[in-house]
Backbone as ProteinMPNN parsed JSONL, in Angstrom:
{"seq_chain_A": "MDNKIVQSFPGPLIAKAYNYYLKGLTAKETAKLLDVSARTVQRYAKAYKFGERAVPATIRQRVKQLHERGFSYPEIAGIIQKSRSTVYNYLKMEKQKG", "coords_chain_A": {"N_chain_A": [[-1.982, 1.589, 1.637], [-4.346, -0.764, 0.467], [-6.909, 0.281, -1.715], [-9.251, -1.169, -2.056], [-9.56, -2.476, 0.369], [-9.908, -0.344, 2.153], [-12.309, 0.716, 1.173], [-14.053, -1.328, 1.772], [-14.601, -1.136, 4.407], [-16.138, 0.989, 6.908], [-14.474, 3.082, 7.728], [-11.094, 4.486, 7.642], [-9.586, 3.83, 9.907], [-10.572, 1.403, 10.854], [-9.945, -0.183, 8.675], [-7.152, -0.084, 8.809], [-6.804, -1.418, 11.227], [-7.681, -3.939, 10.464], [-5.708, -4.612, 8.56], [-3.477, -4.806, 10.263], [-4.361, -6.958, 11.746], [-4.244, -8.955, 9.801], [-1.518, -9.124, 9.539], [-0.873, -10.381, 11.826], [-0.767, -9.182, 14.325], [-1.541, -8.612, 17.781], [-4.548, -7.617, 19.559], [-3.874, -5.792, 21.502], [-1.34, -4.844, 20.647], [-2.08, -3.714, 18.197], [-3.819, -1.761, 19.107], [-2.071, 0.018, 20.384], [-0.639, 0.984, 18.191], [-2.642, 2.286, 16.773], [-3.607, 4.07, 18.558], [-5.872, 3.642, 20.196], [-8.143, 1.895, 22.413], [-7.519, -1.508, 23.456], [-9.795, -3.0, 23.659], [-11.505, -1.696, 21.893], [-10.361, -2.389, 19.455], [-10.846, -5.129, 19.553], [-13.624, -5.091, 19.422], [-13.979, -4.039, 16.848], [-12.903, -6.163, 15.37], [-14.74, -8.173, 15.915], [-17.215, -7.051, 15.082], [-16.809, -6.5, 12.35], [-16.028, -8.9, 11.398], [-13.297, -9.911, 11.103], [-11.885, -12.328, 11.242], [-13.336, -14.134, 9.593], [-13.128, -12.887, 7.124], [-10.431, -13.071, 6.641], [-9.688, -15.713, 6.253], [-9.004, -17.625, 3.758], [-9.786, -20.446, 1.604], [-7.553, -22.04, 0.951], [-3.945, -22.221, 1.393], [-2.616, -21.244, -0.81], [-4.514, -19.482, -1.892], [-4.562, -17.654, 0.15], [-1.961, -16.618, -0.002], [-2.096, -15.396, -2.504], [-4.088, -13.487, -1.963], [-2.822, -11.901, 0.013], [-0.648, -10.953, -1.47], [-1.963, -9.404, -3.391], [-2.814, -7.392, -1.769], [-0.555, -5.99, -1.366], [1.594, -6.916, 0.142], [4.99, -7.887, 0.637], [7.121, -10.536, -0.686], [8.831, -11.653, 1.398], [7.369, -10.787, 3.663], [4.905, -12.088, 3.324], [5.791, -14.715, 3.425], [6.589, -14.858, 6.096], [4.111, -14.53, 7.378], [2.601, -16.771, 6.561], [4.242, -18.769, 7.357], [6.059, -20.097, 5.649], [8.645, -20.625, 3.157], [10.293, -18.022, 1.188], [10.643, -18.823, -1.429], [8.651, -20.708, -1.725], [6.405, -19.083, -1.548], [6.809, -17.585, -3.891], [6.547, -19.669, -5.786], [3.852, -20.449, -5.357], [2.522, -18.105, -6.169], [3.326, -18.024, -8.813], [2.067, -20.327, -9.809], [-0.617, -19.578, -9.463], [-0.743, -17.441, -11.24], [-0.379, -18.755, -13.662], [-2.722, -20.187, -13.794], [-4.655, -18.23, -14.14]], "CA_chain_A": [[-3.003, 0.59, 1.919], [-5.164, -1.099, -0.686], [-8.178, 0.995, -1.75], [-10.344, -2.125, -1.896], [-9.736, -2.723, 1.8], [-10.459, 0.867, 2.763], [-13.69, 0.847, 0.746], [-14.888, -2.386, 2.332], [-14.862, -0.782, 5.798], [-16.689, 2.349, 6.998], [-13.468, 4.105, 7.993], [-9.712, 4.046, 7.472], [-9.069, 3.275, 11.155], [-10.964, -0.007, 10.885], [-9.16, -0.829, 7.626], [-5.803, -0.247, 9.35], [-6.885, -2.477, 12.236], [-7.776, -5.198, 9.721], [-4.379, -4.897, 8.008], [-2.642, -5.278, 11.363], [-4.868, -8.294, 12.063], [-3.691, -9.855, 8.791], [-0.093, -9.277, 9.804], [-0.721, -11.225, 12.999], [-0.631, -8.412, 15.556], [-2.601, -8.8, 18.764], [-5.401, -6.444, 19.764], [-3.114, -4.839, 22.321], [-0.332, -4.232, 19.781], [-2.804, -2.89, 17.235], [-4.345, -0.615, 19.841], [-0.97, 0.969, 20.588], [-0.314, 1.604, 16.904], [-3.759, 3.124, 16.329], [-3.931, 4.981, 19.655], [-7.214, 3.351, 20.716], [-8.054, 0.839, 23.416], [-7.503, -2.877, 22.94], [-11.194, -3.429, 23.578], [-12.04, -1.132, 20.652], [-9.859, -3.245, 18.378], [-11.584, -6.392, 19.659], [-14.981, -4.84, 18.911], [-13.867, -3.945, 15.384], [-12.683, -7.514, 14.848], [-15.994, -8.927, 16.018], [-18.268, -6.414, 14.289], [-16.516, -6.57, 10.925], [-15.693, -10.295, 11.112], [-11.938, -9.998, 10.573], [-11.502, -13.729, 11.12], [-13.98, -14.736, 8.426], [-12.596, -12.258, 5.922], [-9.01, -13.375, 6.476], [-9.4, -17.135, 6.115], [-9.362, -18.245, 2.488], [-9.885, -21.899, 1.653], [-6.242, -22.686, 0.867], [-2.775, -21.365, 1.612], [-2.354, -20.568, -2.082], [-5.43, -18.349, -1.986], [-4.107, -16.675, 1.144], [-0.776, -15.986, -0.576], [-2.58, -14.503, -3.573], [-4.796, -12.393, -1.306], [-1.833, -11.03, 0.651], [0.126, -10.313, -2.529], [-2.832, -8.375, -3.968], [-2.891, -6.296, -0.799], [0.692, -5.254, -1.383], [2.626, -7.482, 1.003], [6.161, -8.39, -0.087], [7.331, -11.981, -0.547], [9.283, -12.015, 2.752], [6.274, -10.575, 4.626], [3.947, -13.185, 3.133], [6.441, -15.931, 3.932], [6.511, -14.807, 7.552], [2.721, -14.689, 7.81], [2.118, -18.145, 6.353], [5.255, -19.684, 7.889], [6.681, -20.858, 4.558], [9.806, -19.919, 2.607], [10.018, -17.065, 0.114], [10.54, -19.552, -2.697], [7.317, -21.316, -1.743], [5.493, -17.977, -1.886], [7.033, -17.329, -5.307], [5.955, -20.773, -6.557], [2.392, -20.353, -5.257], [2.067, -17.002, -7.015], [3.571, -18.435, -10.197], [0.995, -21.264, -10.163], [-1.857, -18.796, -9.567], [-0.635, -16.642, -12.454], [-0.565, -19.668, -14.785], [-4.133, -20.574, -13.816], [-5.506, -17.113, -14.565]], "C_chain_A": [[-3.887, 0.427, 0.688], [-6.507, -0.382, -0.617], [-9.366, 0.07, -1.568], [-10.621, -2.403, -0.428], [-10.39, -1.529, 2.46], [-11.931, 1.0, 2.415], [-14.599, -0.21, 1.365], [-15.203, -2.158, 3.812], [-15.363, 0.653, 5.867], [-15.651, 3.438, 7.27], [-12.06, 3.575, 7.858], [-9.109, 3.439, 8.738], [-9.372, 1.774, 11.243], [-10.177, -0.791, 9.831], [-7.722, -1.055, 8.099], [-5.779, -1.368, 10.384], [-6.937, -3.844, 11.552], [-6.42, -5.584, 9.123], [-3.437, -5.406, 9.085], [-3.068, -6.685, 11.792], [-4.269, -9.316, 11.085], [-2.212, -10.114, 9.011], [0.173, -10.091, 11.061], [-0.522, -10.479, 14.299], [-1.803, -8.693, 16.49], [-3.423, -7.517, 18.876], [-4.652, -5.37, 20.546], [-2.062, -4.103, 21.482], [-0.972, -3.28, 18.77], [-3.315, -1.621, 17.898], [-3.273, 0.445, 20.063], [-0.647, 1.702, 19.294], [-1.394, 2.584, 16.447], [-4.192, 4.148, 17.371], [-5.414, 4.881, 20.059], [-7.059, 2.25, 21.762], [-8.06, -0.542, 22.745], [-8.921, -3.402, 22.77], [-11.86, -2.906, 22.304], [-11.611, -1.981, 19.466], [-10.6, -4.583, 18.38], [-13.011, -6.224, 19.123], [-14.988, -4.718, 17.392], [-13.76, -5.345, 14.779], [-13.965, -8.331, 14.862], [-17.062, -8.363, 15.08], [-18.052, -6.583, 12.785], [-15.959, -7.926, 10.5], [-14.328, -10.445, 10.44], [-11.534, -11.446, 10.325], [-12.073, -14.39, 9.884], [-13.429, -14.172, 7.126], [-11.182, -12.745, 5.612], [-8.708, -14.833, 6.174], [-9.873, -17.652, 4.757], [-9.311, -19.766, 2.611], [-8.517, -22.588, 1.65], [-5.125, -21.695, 1.142], [-2.454, -20.6, 0.331], [-3.251, -19.343, -2.249], [-5.025, -17.246, -1.016], [-2.892, -15.911, 0.625], [-1.205, -14.981, -1.646], [-3.258, -13.274, -2.97], [-3.806, -11.399, -0.677], [-1.002, -10.278, -0.386], [-0.679, -9.178, -3.173], [-2.961, -7.168, -3.048], [-1.577, -5.54, -0.66], [1.775, -5.754, -0.445], [3.776, -7.998, 0.142], [6.288, -9.901, 0.133], [7.824, -12.358, 0.85], [8.193, -11.832, 3.815], [5.258, -11.709, 4.538], [4.52, -14.479, 3.701], [6.374, -15.978, 5.453], [5.108, -15.056, 8.067], [2.256, -16.136, 7.697], [3.1, -19.207, 6.833], [5.797, -20.645, 6.83], [7.864, -20.051, 4.045], [9.376, -18.944, 1.504], [9.871, -17.772, -1.221], [9.186, -20.249, -2.821], [6.277, -20.268, -2.12], [5.594, -17.679, -3.382], [6.357, -18.409, -6.163], [4.433, -20.748, -6.515], [1.856, -19.263, -6.181], [2.261, -17.321, -8.493], [2.462, -19.375, -10.671], [-0.335, -20.53, -10.331], [-1.886, -17.988, -10.862], [-0.881, -17.517, -13.679], [-2.021, -20.096, -14.923], [-4.991, -19.486, -14.437], [-5.109, -16.446, -15.782]], "O_chain_A": [[-4.136, 1.388, -0.04], [-7.178, -0.424, 0.414], [-10.38, 0.466, -0.993], [-11.774, -2.548, -0.023], [-11.326, -1.686, 3.243], [-12.732, 1.363, 3.277], [-15.807, 0.006, 1.468], [-15.985, -2.903, 4.403], [-15.054, 1.456, 4.988], [-15.938, 4.616, 7.056], [-11.835, 2.368, 7.944], [-8.205, 2.609, 8.645], [-8.525, 0.983, 11.657], [-9.786, -1.933, 10.071], [-7.137, -2.102, 7.821], [-4.847, -2.171, 10.415], [-6.307, -4.795, 12.012], [-6.03, -6.75, 9.173], [-2.675, -6.343, 8.845], [-2.227, -7.506, 12.158], [-3.843, -10.398, 11.488], [-1.711, -11.196, 8.706], [1.318, -10.453, 11.336], [-0.139, -11.09, 15.297], [-2.915, -8.975, 16.044], [-3.039, -6.471, 18.353], [-4.793, -4.178, 20.27], [-1.914, -2.886, 21.594], [-0.468, -2.184, 18.524], [-3.251, -0.537, 17.318], [-3.544, 1.639, 19.94], [-0.409, 2.91, 19.304], [-1.093, 3.593, 15.809], [-5.044, 4.994, 17.1], [-6.101, 5.887, 20.236], [-5.959, 1.736, 21.968], [-8.541, -0.707, 21.624], [-9.206, -4.159, 21.842], [-12.684, -3.597, 21.704], [-12.413, -2.259, 18.574], [-10.941, -5.106, 17.319], [-13.536, -7.112, 18.451], [-15.889, -5.229, 16.726], [-14.439, -5.667, 13.804], [-14.24, -9.089, 13.932], [-17.732, -9.113, 14.371], [-19.008, -6.786, 12.037], [-15.477, -8.083, 9.378], [-14.212, -11.024, 9.359], [-10.91, -11.753, 9.309], [-11.37, -15.13, 9.195], [-13.28, -14.896, 6.142], [-10.788, -12.82, 4.448], [-7.563, -15.162, 5.864], [-11.022, -18.073, 4.622], [-8.842, -20.299, 3.616], [-8.353, -23.624, 2.293], [-5.335, -20.482, 1.126], [-2.064, -19.434, 0.386], [-2.795, -18.291, -2.696], [-5.131, -16.059, -1.325], [-2.804, -14.695, 0.792], [-0.721, -13.849, -1.675], [-3.025, -12.15, -3.417], [-3.958, -10.188, -0.834], [-0.688, -9.102, -0.2], [-0.132, -8.115, -3.465], [-3.192, -6.05, -3.509], [-1.495, -4.56, 0.081], [2.784, -5.073, -0.258], [3.551, -8.492, -0.963], [5.649, -10.469, 1.019], [7.292, -13.296, 1.444], [8.099, -12.622, 4.754], [4.806, -12.227, 5.56], [3.822, -15.239, 4.371], [6.125, -17.036, 6.031], [4.93, -15.724, 9.086], [1.607, -16.666, 8.599], [2.827, -20.404, 6.732], [5.97, -21.838, 7.079], [8.06, -18.909, 4.46], [8.271, -19.023, 0.968], [9.062, -17.365, -2.055], [8.644, -20.361, -3.921], [5.376, -20.534, -2.915], [4.576, -17.536, -4.058], [5.679, -18.099, -7.142], [3.785, -20.999, -7.531], [0.867, -19.464, -6.886], [1.446, -16.929, -9.327], [1.97, -19.244, -11.792], [-1.097, -20.834, -11.248], [-2.931, -17.867, -11.502], [-1.52, -17.077, -14.635], [-2.501, -20.338, -16.03], [-5.937, -19.772, -15.17], [-5.768, -15.498, -16.21]]}, "name": "protein", "num_of_chains": 1, "seq": "MDNKIVQSFPGPLIAKAYNYYLKGLTAKETAKLLDVSARTVQRYAKAYKFGERAVPATIRQRVKQLHERGFSYPEIAGIIQKSRSTVYNYLKMEKQKG"}
């Protein structure tokens, strides 16, 4: 898991919950993986504003954000519902900009 994510939350459990949120898991699914209640996961999401943190302005920014967090091209493609080649092209364009 990315150290930046862990440091931005008070504990590793909340950081793991956020990573599962980014992958598109429901509170119930996340709760099973973390061995906590679904309501606890919902409280984490509300208290630490998972939704606001996860929504960049554009899909390209989202791709870049996910790539920086260590997601593979196929994983990113699945999350954003685009092809792997599209993910590759977005990252290539971001690299050329910076």
